[in-house]
N, C-alpha and C positions, 0 to 999 in steps of 0.2 A: 259275482258273472264278468263283471269289467276286468278285474284282474286277470282272471283265465283268458278272456278275449285278448289283453293286451300282451299275453305270454305265449299264448297258443294259436295265434291267427293264423299260422301256415300249417295246422293241422288239417289233413284231408277228412272231410266228416260227409262227405257225397260224391258220387261221379262227376266229374266236369260234364257240363251238357252243352257250352256254348262259349264263345270269347271271353265273355264277361267272366266265367269261371276262373280263367287265367291271370285276373288282376289279384294284386296283393290285398290281402284285408288288413293289412299291416296298420293301425291306427297311428297318427302323427305324435299323439299323446293321449296320457290316461288321467283321469281325475279320480281318485278311488276315495270314497267316503264311507266309513265304517267296513271297509274291505274284509272279505273272505279269502284270506291269502296263504292258508294251511289246512290241509286235511290231516294233519297229525293230530290223533286223537289226544294228545296230551293237551295242546293249544286251541284245537279248531273249535268253532262254535257248533255245538253237538246236532243242532237241528238243521243247519245248514249243510254241515258233512253228512247225516242223512238222507236228506232230499238230494245232495249232487251223486253221491256214490253209493248209498245203500247202509244196510247194517253191517255186513261184512265185506267190505272192500279187500280186493289182492293188495299186496304191497306196491305191485305195479300201478294200478288205479290210483292208490293215495299218492304216489310219487306223481302219474301224470297229471292229476286234478289239483295239485299244490303247487299255486303260483310260483311262491317262492324258490320252488327246486327249477324252475323254468325260465329263470331269467338267464338271458344272453347279452352279449354286445349288441344285439340287433333289437332287444327289448325297447320299445319306446319310452321317452322320458315320463316318469309319473309324479304326481302330486298325491299325498295322504292327507287325509283329514278325519278328525272324529271331536266330538265335544265331551 
């Protein structure tokens, strides 16, 4: 979820209702521990993929919810970690 929030912070997920909704949701940085960074079935964690996009996602859903496909120059700095 943290990787998705770091790359999709500007996605419109509901209709704005007040001034606070006009503020940027972009985090200043992201720390990702054991991140789910892809929905590609060849490398994604199967349980996470199913929970986030279901059993039969479209190619567009798979791309949209794959953080590694959505990195831009505006994406905040990230640190990754696992043991």
